[in-house]
FIKOLZA-554311 format. One record per atom (N, C-alpha, C): residue number from 1; chain; x, z, y. Coordinates in Angstrom, 1 decimal. Each point is the difference from the previous one (the first is absolute). Layout:
<pts>
doke;baba;east;up;north
NUM;A;X;Z;Y
...
</pts>
This chain:
<pts>
doke;baba;east;up;north
1;A;-36.7;-44.7;-39.5
1;A;0.5;-0.1;0.8
1;A;-0.4;0.9;1.2
2;A;-0.6;0.3;0.3
2;A;-0.8;0.6;1.3
2;A;-0.1;1.4;0.0
3;A;-1.0;-0.2;-1.1
3;A;0.0;1.3;-1.1
3;A;1.2;1.0;-0.4
4;A;1.3;-0.6;0.0
4;A;1.0;1.1;-0.9
4;A;0.4;0.2;1.4
5;A;0.1;-0.2;0.9
5;A;0.7;0.6;1.6
5;A;-0.2;1.6;-0.5
6;A;-1.6;0.3;0.2
6;A;0.2;1.2;0.5
6;A;1.2;1.5;-0.9
7;A;-0.1;-0.7;-1.5
7;A;0.4;0.4;-1.3
7;A;2.0;-0.1;-0.3
8;A;0.3;-1.2;0.7
8;A;1.5;0.0;0.5
8;A;0.3;1.3;1.4
9;A;-0.5;-0.6;1.0
9;A;-0.6;1.5;1.0
9;A;0.7;0.9;-0.1
10;A;-0.3;0.6;-1.2
10;A;-1.2;1.7;-0.1
10;A;1.7;-0.3;-1.0
11;A;0.6;-0.2;-0.5
11;A;0.9;-0.6;-1.2
11;A;1.5;0.1;1.6
12;A;0.4;-0.4;0.1
12;A;0.9;0.3;1.4
12;A;-0.7;0.6;1.2
13;A;-0.3;0.6;-0.6
13;A;-0.1;1.5;1.0
13;A;0.0;0.7;-1.1
14;A;0.0;0.4;-1.0
14;A;0.3;1.1;-0.8
14;A;1.1;0.1;-0.6
15;A;0.7;-1.4;0.0
15;A;1.9;0.3;0.3
15;A;0.9;0.3;1.4
16;A;-0.6;0.2;0.9
16;A;0.5;-0.3;1.1
16;A;-0.5;1.8;0.3
17;A;-0.9;0.7;-0.7
17;A;0.0;1.4;-0.3
17;A;1.1;0.6;-0.6
18;A;0.0;-1.1;-1.1
18;A;0.8;1.1;-0.9
18;A;1.4;0.2;0.8
19;A;0.6;-1.5;0.2
19;A;0.9;-0.1;0.6
19;A;0.9;1.1;1.6
20;A;-1.3;0.0;0.5
20;A;0.3;0.7;1.3
20;A;-0.1;2.0;-0.6
21;A;-0.9;-0.1;-1.0
21;A;0.2;1.9;0.1
21;A;1.1;-0.6;-1.1
22;A;0.4;-0.6;-0.5
22;A;1.1;0.1;-1.3
22;A;0.0;1.4;-1.0
23;A;-1.3;-0.3;-0.5
23;A;-1.0;0.5;-0.3
23;A;-0.2;-0.6;-2.0
24;A;0.1;-1.5;-0.1
24;A;-0.7;-0.6;-0.5
24;A;2.0;-0.2;-1.6
25;A;-0.8;-0.1;-0.7
25;A;1.3;-0.3;-1.2
25;A;-0.3;-1.5;-0.3
26;A;0.8;-0.5;-0.3
26;A;0.2;-1.9;-0.8
26;A;-1.6;-0.4;-0.4
27;A;-0.2;0.7;-0.4
27;A;-1.7;-0.9;-0.2
27;A;-1.2;0.2;0.4
28;A;-0.1;1.0;1.9
28;A;-0.6;0.4;0.6
28;A;-1.7;1.6;-0.6
29;A;1.2;0.5;-0.8
29;A;-0.3;1.3;0.3
29;A;1.0;1.2;0.8
30;A;-0.8;1.1;0.2
30;A;0.9;0.6;0.7
30;A;0.9;0.0;0.0
31;A;0.5;1.8;0.4
31;A;1.2;0.4;-0.4
31;A;0.0;1.5;0.1
32;A;0.2;1.3;-0.4
32;A;0.3;0.9;0.6
32;A;1.1;0.2;1.0
33;A;-0.5;0.9;1.6
33;A;1.5;0.2;0.5
33;A;1.4;1.4;-0.3
34;A;-1.3;0.1;-1.2
34;A;0.1;1.8;-0.2
34;A;-0.2;1.1;0.9
35;A;-0.2;1.2;-1.4
35;A;-1.0;1.3;0.5
35;A;0.6;0.4;1.5
36;A;-1.1;0.4;1.4
36;A;0.3;-0.1;1.3
36;A;-0.1;1.5;-0.3
37;A;1.0;0.7;0.8
37;A;-0.4;1.7;0.1
37;A;-1.2;-0.3;1.2
38;A;-0.9;1.3;-0.8
38;A;-1.1;0.5;0.6
38;A;0.3;0.9;1.6
39;A;-0.6;-0.3;1.4
39;A;0.5;0.8;0.4
39;A;-0.8;1.9;-0.1
40;A;0.7;0.3;0.9
40;A;-0.3;1.5;-0.7
40;A;0.1;1.1;1.6
41;A;-1.0;1.2;0.1
41;A;0.3;1.3;0.8
41;A;1.4;0.4;0.3
42;A;0.7;1.2;0.5
42;A;0.6;0.3;0.5
42;A;-0.1;0.8;-1.2
43;A;0.9;1.1;-0.6
43;A;-0.6;0.9;-1.3
43;A;0.8;1.9;0.7
44;A;-1.4;0.5;0.0
44;A;0.9;1.4;0.7
44;A;0.8;1.1;-1.3
45;A;1.1;0.0;0.6
45;A;-0.3;0.8;-0.7
45;A;0.7;1.6;0.6
46;A;-0.3;0.5;-1.8
46;A;0.2;1.8;0.4
46;A;-1.1;0.1;0.7
47;A;-2.3;-0.3;0.0
47;A;-0.3;0.0;0.3
47;A;-0.6;1.6;0.4
48;A;0.3;1.0;-0.8
48;A;0.0;1.2;0.1
48;A;0.4;0.8;0.7
49;A;1.1;-0.4;1.0
49;A;1.1;1.2;0.2
49;A;-0.8;-0.2;1.7
50;A;0.3;1.4;0.4
50;A;0.1;0.2;1.2
50;A;0.2;-1.0;1.2
51;A;-0.3;-0.5;1.0
51;A;0.4;-1.1;0.9
51;A;-0.2;0.9;0.4
52;A;1.8;-0.4;0.9
52;A;0.1;1.1;1.4
52;A;-0.2;0.2;1.1
53;A;-0.4;0.7;0.6
53;A;-1.5;0.4;1.6
53;A;0.8;-0.9;0.7
54;A;-1.0;-0.7;0.8
54;A;0.5;-0.6;1.2
54;A;1.3;0.9;0.8
55;A;1.1;-0.6;0.6
55;A;0.6;0.1;0.4
55;A;-0.1;1.0;1.9
56;A;1.0;1.1;0.4
56;A;0.0;-0.1;0.8
56;A;0.9;0.2;1.0
57;A;-0.1;-0.5;1.2
57;A;1.4;0.5;0.2
57;A;0.7;0.3;1.3
58;A;0.6;0.9;-0.3
58;A;0.5;0.6;1.1
58;A;1.7;-1.2;0.6
59;A;0.1;-0.3;1.2
59;A;0.9;-0.4;0.6
59;A;1.0;1.0;-0.2
60;A;1.1;-0.5;0.0
60;A;1.5;0.5;0.8
60;A;0.9;0.0;2.0
61;A;0.2;1.1;0.0
61;A;0.1;-0.2;1.3
61;A;0.7;-1.0;1.0
62;A;1.1;-0.9;-1.2
62;A;-0.6;-1.2;1.0
62;A;-0.3;-1.6;0.3
63;A;-1.6;0.7;-1.3
63;A;-0.8;-0.6;0.3
63;A;-1.5;0.3;1.0
64;A;0.5;1.2;0.6
64;A;-1.4;0.2;1.3
64;A;0.5;-0.5;0.6
65;A;-1.2;-0.3;1.1
65;A;0.6;-0.7;1.6
65;A;0.6;1.0;0.0
66;A;1.2;-0.1;1.4
66;A;-0.2;1.3;0.4
66;A;0.3;-0.6;1.4
67;A;0.3;0.6;0.8
67;A;-0.7;0.4;1.9
67;A;1.6;0.2;0.5
68;A;0.8;-1.8;1.0
68;A;1.3;0.3;-0.3
68;A;0.1;0.9;1.5
69;A;0.5;1.1;-0.5
69;A;0.9;0.8;0.8
69;A;0.9;-0.9;1.0
70;A;-0.1;0.5;1.6
70;A;1.2;-1.2;1.1
70;A;-0.6;-1.1;0.0
71;A;-1.0;-0.9;-0.6
71;A;-0.1;-0.8;-0.1
71;A;-0.7;-0.2;1.5
72;A;-0.7;-1.5;1.1
72;A;-0.4;0.2;0.9
72;A;-1.2;-0.2;-0.3
73;A;-1.3;0.8;0.9
73;A;-1.3;0.6;-0.2
73;A;-0.3;-2.1;0.2
74;A;-1.0;-0.9;-0.4
74;A;-1.0;-1.2;0.2
74;A;-0.7;0.3;-0.3
75;A;-0.8;0.5;1.9
75;A;-1.6;-0.2;-0.1
75;A;-0.7;-0.6;0.5
76;A;0.0;-1.5;-1.0
76;A;-0.1;-1.6;0.1
76;A;-0.1;0.3;-1.1
77;A;0.5;0.3;-1.2
77;A;0.2;-0.2;-1.4
77;A;0.5;-1.1;-0.3
78;A;0.9;-0.5;0.8
78;A;0.3;-2.0;-0.7
78;A;2.0;1.5;-0.3
79;A;-0.2;-0.9;-1.3
79;A;1.1;0.5;-0.1
79;A;0.6;-0.9;0.6
80;A;0.2;-1.2;0.3
80;A;0.9;-0.9;0.3
80;A;0.4;0.4;2.1
81;A;0.2;0.9;0.4
81;A;0.7;0.3;1.1
81;A;-0.2;1.2;-0.1
82;A;0.9;0.2;-1.2
82;A;0.6;1.6;-0.2
82;A;1.4;-1.2;0.1
83;A;1.5;0.6;-0.1
83;A;1.4;-1.3;0.1
83;A;0.4;0.8;-1.8
84;A;-0.2;-0.6;-0.9
84;A;0.3;0.0;-1.6
84;A;1.3;0.6;0.0
85;A;1.4;-0.6;1.1
85;A;1.3;1.1;-0.6
85;A;-0.6;2.1;1.1
86;A;-0.9;0.4;0.5
86;A;-0.6;1.4;0.6
86;A;-0.4;0.6;-1.3
87;A;-0.9;-1.0;-0.4
87;A;-0.5;0.5;-1.9
87;A;0.4;0.6;-0.8
88;A;1.8;-1.1;-0.1
88;A;0.9;0.0;-1.1
88;A;0.0;1.0;0.9
89;A;1.1;0.1;0.4
89;A;0.6;1.6;0.7
89;A;-0.6;1.6;-0.1
90;A;-1.5;-0.8;0.5
90;A;-0.9;1.4;-0.4
90;A;0.4;0.6;-1.3
91;A;-0.4;-1.4;-0.9
91;A;0.8;0.8;-1.0
91;A;0.4;0.3;-1.3
92;A;1.3;-0.3;0.9
92;A;1.3;0.5;-0.1
92;A;0.4;1.5;0.3
93;A;-0.5;0.3;1.2
93;A;-0.6;1.1;0.3
93;A;-0.8;0.7;-0.9
94;A;-0.8;-0.3;-0.5
94;A;-0.8;1.1;-0.7
94;A;0.2;-0.5;-1.5
95;A;0.7;0.1;0.1
95;A;1.1;0.3;-2.3
95;A;1.1;1.0;0.7
96;A;0.1;0.1;-1.6
96;A;0.5;1.7;0.1
96;A;1.8;-0.5;-0.1
97;A;-0.5;-1.2;-1.0
97;A;1.5;-0.4;-0.3
97;A;0.1;-1.2;0.2
98;A;1.1;-0.7;-0.3
98;A;0.6;-0.9;0.7
98;A;-0.1;-1.5;-1.5
99;A;-0.4;-1.0;0.9
99;A;-0.8;-0.8;-1.3
99;A;1.2;-0.3;-1.1
100;A;1.7;0.0;0.1
100;A;0.3;-0.3;-1.2
100;A;1.9;0.2;0.7
101;A;0.8;-0.3;-1.3
101;A;1.6;1.0;1.5
101;A;0.6;-2.1;1.1
102;A;-1.1;-0.2;-0.1
102;A;0.7;-1.1;0.8
102;A;0.0;-0.2;1.4
103;A;-0.7;1.0;0.2
103;A;0.1;-0.1;1.6
103;A;-1.8;-0.1;0.9
104;A;-1.0;-0.7;-1.4
104;A;-0.3;-0.5;0.1
104;A;-1.6;0.6;1.3
105;A;0.4;0.9;0.2
105;A;-0.6;1.1;0.9
105;A;-0.1;-0.3;1.8
106;A;1.8;0.5;-0.3
106;A;1.0;-0.1;1.1
106;A;-0.5;-2.2;0.9
107;A;-0.1;-1.0;-1.0
107;A;0.4;-1.0;0.4
107;A;-1.5;-0.4;0.9
108;A;-0.6;1.3;-0.5
108;A;-2.2;-1.1;0.0
108;A;0.2;1.0;1.5
109;A;0.2;0.9;0.5
109;A;0.8;0.9;0.9
109;A;0.3;-0.7;1.8
110;A;1.3;-1.1;-1.1
110;A;0.4;-0.2;1.2
110;A;-0.7;-1.6;0.1
111;A;-0.6;-0.9;-0.6
111;A;-0.4;-1.0;-0.5
111;A;-1.2;-0.4;1.6
112;A;0.5;-1.2;0.6
112;A;-0.7;-0.4;1.6
112;A;-0.3;-1.1;-0.9
113;A;0.2;-1.0;-1.1
113;A;-1.5;-1.2;-0.4
113;A;0.0;0.6;-0.6
114;A;-1.3;-0.5;-1.3
114;A;-0.7;0.4;-1.3
114;A;0.3;-1.8;-0.1
115;A;0.6;-0.4;-0.9
115;A;-0.1;-1.2;-0.7
115;A;1.3;-0.3;0.0
116;A;0.6;0.7;-0.1
116;A;2.1;-0.4;0.8
116;A;0.0;0.8;-0.1
117;A;1.9;-0.8;-0.9
117;A;1.0;0.5;-0.8
117;A;0.4;1.1;1.9
118;A;0.7;1.1;0.0
118;A;0.1;0.8;-1.6
118;A;-1.2;0.8;-0.2
119;A;-0.8;0.3;0.8
119;A;-1.7;0.7;-0.2
119;A;-0.7;0.3;-1.6
120;A;0.4;0.1;-0.5
120;A;-0.8;0.9;-1.1
120;A;-2.1;-0.7;-0.1
121;A;-0.1;-0.4;0.7
121;A;-0.9;0.1;0.4
121;A;-0.4;-1.9;0.0
122;A;-0.8;-0.2;-0.5
122;A;-0.8;-1.3;-0.2
122;A;-0.9;-0.3;0.5
123;A;0.1;-1.3;0.6
123;A;-1.2;-0.8;1.3
123;A;-2.0;1.3;-1.0
124;A;-0.1;0.4;1.2
124;A;-1.1;0.4;-0.2
124;A;-1.0;-1.0;0.0
125;A;-1.0;0.6;-1.1
125;A;-0.9;-1.1;-1.0
125;A;-2.3;0.5;0.5
126;A;-0.2;-0.7;0.1
126;A;-1.3;1.0;0.7
126;A;-1.5;-0.9;-1.0
127;A;-0.3;0.8;-0.7
127;A;-1.1;-0.3;-0.9
127;A;-1.1;0.6;0.1
128;A;-1.2;-0.4;0.0
128;A;-1.3;1.1;-0.6
128;A;-0.2;0.7;-1.9
129;A;0.4;1.2;0.1
129;A;0.7;0.0;-1.3
129;A;-1.2;1.4;-0.6
130;A;-0.7;0.1;1.4
130;A;-1.6;0.6;-0.9
130;A;-1.0;-0.7;0.4
131;A;-0.1;-1.1;0.5
131;A;-1.1;-0.4;-0.1
131;A;-0.7;0.3;1.6
132;A;0.1;0.9;1.1
132;A;-0.5;0.9;1.1
132;A;-0.2;-2.3;0.8
133;A;1.1;-0.5;-0.6
133;A;-0.8;-0.6;1.6
133;A;1.8;0.0;0.7
134;A;0.2;1.5;-0.5
134;A;1.5;-0.8;1.6
134;A;1.3;0.7;-1.2
135;A;1.5;-0.8;0.7
135;A;1.0;0.1;-0.3
135;A;0.7;0.9;-0.4
136;A;0.0;0.4;-1.2
136;A;1.0;1.0;-0.1
136;A;1.6;-0.6;0.0
137;A;1.3;1.2;0.1
137;A;0.6;-0.7;0.4
137;A;1.4;0.7;-1.3
138;A;0.7;-1.1;-0.5
138;A;0.5;-0.1;-1.4
138;A;1.6;-0.1;0.8
139;A;0.5;1.4;-0.3
139;A;1.0;-0.3;-0.6
139;A;1.5;-0.1;-0.1
140;A;1.7;-0.9;-1.1
140;A;0.0;-0.1;-0.8
140;A;1.8;1.0;0.5
141;A;0.6;1.0;-0.7
141;A;1.3;0.8;0.9
141;A;0.9;-0.5;-1.5
142;A;0.6;-0.9;0.6
142;A;1.3;-0.2;-1.7
142;A;1.7;1.2;0.5
143;A;-0.4;0.6;-1.4
143;A;0.9;1.4;-0.2
143;A;1.2;-0.2;-1.3
144;A;1.3;-0.1;-0.3
144;A;0.6;-0.8;0.0
144;A;-0.4;-1.5;-0.7
145;A;0.6;-0.7;-0.6
145;A;0.3;-1.4;-0.1
145;A;-1.8;-1.0;-0.7
146;A;-0.1;1.6;-0.8
146;A;-1.7;-0.8;-0.6
146;A;-1.1;0.5;-0.5
147;A;0.4;1.2;0.7
147;A;-0.9;1.1;0.6
147;A;-0.9;-0.5;1.4
148;A;-1.3;0.2;-0.3
148;A;-1.5;-0.6;1.4
148;A;-0.6;1.5;-0.7
149;A;-0.5;1.0;1.3
149;A;-0.8;0.4;0.8
149;A;-1.6;-0.9;0.2
150;A;-0.9;0.7;-0.7
150;A;-0.6;-1.3;0.8
150;A;-1.5;0.9;0.9
151;A;-0.2;0.6;0.8
151;A;-0.6;0.9;1.0
151;A;-1.6;-1.0;0.9
152;A;-0.4;0.8;-0.5
152;A;-1.4;-0.4;0.7
152;A;-1.1;0.4;1.0
153;A;-0.2;-0.4;1.3
153;A;-0.1;1.0;0.8
153;A;-1.5;-0.2;0.6
154;A;-0.3;0.7;0.4
154;A;-1.5;-0.4;0.7
154;A;-1.0;1.1;1.0
155;A;-1.2;0.0;0.8
155;A;-0.5;0.8;1.5
155;A;-0.7;0.9;-1.1
156;A;-0.2;1.1;0.4
156;A;-1.2;0.5;-0.4
156;A;-0.4;1.3;1.6
157;A;-1.5;-0.4;0.0
157;A;0.2;0.6;1.4
157;A;1.5;0.2;0.7
158;A;-0.2;-0.7;0.0
158;A;1.8;-0.5;1.5
158;A;1.3;0.6;-0.9
159;A;-0.5;0.0;-0.9
159;A;1.9;0.5;-0.6
159;A;0.0;-0.8;-0.5
160;A;1.7;0.3;-0.4
160;A;0.3;-1.2;-0.4
160;A;-0.1;0.2;-1.5
161;A;0.4;-0.8;-1.3
161;A;-0.3;1.4;-1.7
161;A;0.7;-1.3;-1.0
162;A;0.5;0.9;-0.6
162;A;0.4;-0.9;-0.9
162;A;-0.6;0.5;-1.1
163;A;0.2;-1.4;-0.2
163;A;-1.2;-0.7;-1.5
163;A;0.7;-0.2;-1.2
164;A;0.7;-0.4;0.1
164;A;1.0;-0.4;-0.9
164;A;1.6;0.0;-0.7
165;A;0.2;0.8;-0.3
165;A;1.5;0.3;-0.2
165;A;1.3;-0.5;-1.9
166;A;0.4;-0.7;0.3
166;A;0.4;-0.8;-1.4
166;A;1.4;0.0;-0.3
167;A;0.8;0.0;-0.4
167;A;1.2;0.1;-0.4
167;A;-0.1;-1.3;-1.5
168;A;1.0;-1.2;0.1
168;A;-0.4;-1.1;-0.7
168;A;1.5;-0.2;0.0
169;A;0.3;-1.2;-1.0
169;A;1.4;-1.1;0.6
169;A;-0.8;-1.2;-0.8
170;A;0.3;-0.7;1.4
170;A;-0.9;-1.5;-0.2
170;A;0.2;-1.1;-0.2
171;A;-0.4;-1.0;-0.8
171;A;0.4;-0.7;0.0
171;A;-0.4;-1.3;1.0
172;A;-1.6;0.6;0.3
172;A;-0.4;-0.4;1.1
172;A;-1.5;1.2;0.4
173;A;-0.1;-0.4;1.0
173;A;-1.5;0.8;0.8
173;A;-1.1;-0.9;1.0
174;A;-0.8;0.0;-0.3
174;A;-1.3;-1.2;0.2
174;A;-0.9;0.7;0.5
175;A;-0.9;-0.3;0.5
175;A;-1.6;0.2;0.7
175;A;-0.8;-0.9;-0.8
176;A;-1.2;0.5;-0.1
176;A;-0.4;-0.6;-0.5
176;A;-1.9;0.5;0.0
177;A;-0.7;-0.5;1.3
177;A;-1.5;0.8;-0.4
177;A;0.7;1.3;0.9
178;A;-1.1;0.9;-0.9
178;A;0.6;1.0;0.6
178;A;0.9;1.1;-0.9
179;A;0.8;-1.1;-0.3
179;A;0.4;0.9;-1.8
179;A;1.6;-0.2;0.5
180;A;1.0;0.9;-0.3
180;A;1.4;-0.4;-0.3
180;A;1.1;0.5;-0.7
181;A;0.4;-1.4;-0.1
181;A;1.3;-0.1;-1.8
181;A;0.9;-0.4;0.0
182;A;0.2;1.2;-1.0
182;A;2.1;-0.1;-0.4
182;A;0.0;-1.1;-1.0
183;A;1.1;-0.6;0.1
183;A;0.1;-0.4;-1.4
183;A;1.4;0.9;-0.3
184;A;0.3;0.3;-0.9
184;A;1.5;0.6;0.2
184;A;1.2;-0.4;-1.7
185;A;1.0;0.0;0.3
185;A;1.0;-0.2;-1.7
185;A;-0.9;1.1;-0.6
186;A;-0.8;-0.8;-1.6
186;A;-0.7;1.2;-0.8
186;A;1.6;0.1;-1.2
187;A;0.8;-0.8;0.1
187;A;1.5;0.3;-1.7
187;A;-0.4;-0.6;-1.0
188;A;-0.9;-1.3;0.2
188;A;-0.5;-0.8;-1.4
188;A;0.1;-1.5;0.7
189;A;0.8;-0.5;-0.8
189;A;0.5;-1.6;-0.2
189;A;-1.8;0.0;1.1
190;A;0.1;-1.5;0.8
190;A;-1.0;-0.4;0.1
190;A;-1.2;1.0;1.2
191;A;-0.3;1.1;-0.5
191;A;-0.6;0.8;0.8
191;A;-0.1;0.2;1.0
192;A;-0.7;0.8;1.1
192;A;0.0;0.6;0.8
192;A;-1.1;1.1;0.3
193;A;0.3;1.6;0.9
193;A;-1.4;0.6;0.1
193;A;-0.3;-0.2;0.9
194;A;-1.6;-0.5;-0.3
194;A;-1.3;-0.2;0.8
194;A;-0.8;1.7;1.0
195;A;0.7;0.0;1.3
195;A;-0.8;1.6;0.4
195;A;-1.5;-0.7;1.1
196;A;-0.6;0.6;-0.2
196;A;-0.8;-0.7;1.2
196;A;-0.7;1.5;0.7
197;A;0.0;0.2;0.9
197;A;-0.5;1.2;0.6
197;A;-1.0;-0.4;0.5
198;A;-1.1;1.2;0.1
198;A;-1.3;-0.4;0.6
198;A;-0.8;0.8;1.2
199;A;-0.7;-0.9;0.9
199;A;-1.1;1.9;0.0
199;A;-0.6;0.6;-0.6
200;A;0.5;2.1;-0.1
200;A;-1.4;-0.1;-0.5
200;A;-0.5;1.0;0.8
201;A;-1.7;0.0;-0.1
201;A;-1.2;0.1;0.9
201;A;0.4;1.8;0.2
202;A;0.1;0.3;-1.7
202;A;0.1;1.3;-0.5
202;A;1.6;1.3;0.8
203;A;1.2;-1.0;-0.2
203;A;0.6;0.9;0.5
203;A;0.2;-1.0;1.8
204;A;-0.7;-0.7;0.3
204;A;0.3;-0.2;1.4
204;A;1.6;-0.4;0.3
205;A;0.6;-0.5;-1.4
205;A;0.7;-0.8;0.8
205;A;1.0;-0.9;-1.6
206;A;1.4;-1.1;0.2
206;A;-0.6;-0.9;-0.6
206;A;1.2;0.6;-1.4
207;A;-0.4;0.0;-1.0
207;A;0.3;0.5;-1.6
207;A;0.7;-1.2;-0.5
208;A;0.6;0.2;-1.0
208;A;0.0;-1.1;-1.4
208;A;-0.8;-0.3;-0.8
209;A;-0.4;-1.3;-0.2
209;A;-1.2;-0.3;-0.3
209;A;0.4;-0.8;-1.8
210;A;1.2;0.1;0.4
210;A;0.2;-1.5;-1.5
210;A;1.2;0.4;0.0
211;A;0.7;0.0;-0.4
211;A;1.4;-0.6;-1.6
211;A;-0.3;0.2;-0.6
212;A;0.5;-1.4;0.1
212;A;0.2;-1.0;-1.5
212;A;1.2;-0.9;0.0
213;A;0.8;-1.2;-0.8
213;A;1.2;-0.9;-0.3
213;A;-0.4;-1.3;-0.2
214;A;0.7;-0.6;1.2
214;A;-0.4;-0.9;0.1
214;A;1.1;-0.8;0.3
215;A;-0.9;-1.6;-0.8
215;A;1.1;-1.2;0.1
215;A;1.2;0.2;0.9
216;A;0.9;0.5;0.4
216;A;0.9;-0.4;1.1
216;A;0.2;-0.9;0.1
217;A;0.3;-1.0;1.7
217;A;0.5;-0.7;0.5
217;A;0.6;-0.1;0.9
218;A;0.6;-1.0;-0.1
218;A;1.5;-0.7;1.7
218;A;-0.5;0.9;1.2
219;A;0.0;1.0;0.8
219;A;0.5;-0.1;1.7
219;A;1.2;0.1;0.8
220;A;-0.9;-0.3;1.3
220;A;1.1;-1.0;0.9
220;A;0.0;1.3;1.9
</pts>
């Protein structure tokens, strides 16, 4: 009887293996789970086609860093030492036309405190946008009911310099690391448009690096 124990144990082990793998039929023989598709590398389409040359990017005037005429000089290089409202008003004075037809320019010039109605200048935000260890100034300017101008400023050689100028209709605006992230309505159910502005070393300014559709989320 003792000599039969190894055989019994082996039979039990085989039965358990069949049960766990679900690969045995009623008489203990393996069953096929079907053909498995083999893995394959991506197939290159039209390999003989001449590839496009590397893109050479030419920035437009809105993307070039621009010294802000009329803004106070900043010998210390610290953007926090400049009044945000002085920067906003200098920007308006330097513009050739109104921001829109609801008197945004006039409202900015009449501002006494940023972040308080009826001033269209939102609460100033400071963040190191270009990675140099110093904070830049990010201003949001309300214009109309839904439009927002995003203006970014840094100090170069003691001069306030604009490094971002974007117009958006945002659901939300976020700062993440060195990035400015804007979500806008996409016109497609369940989705929003996500724009990411990042520092471009070549342009020496904030540039729209990513634009993609994203799942909508409730904002407050």
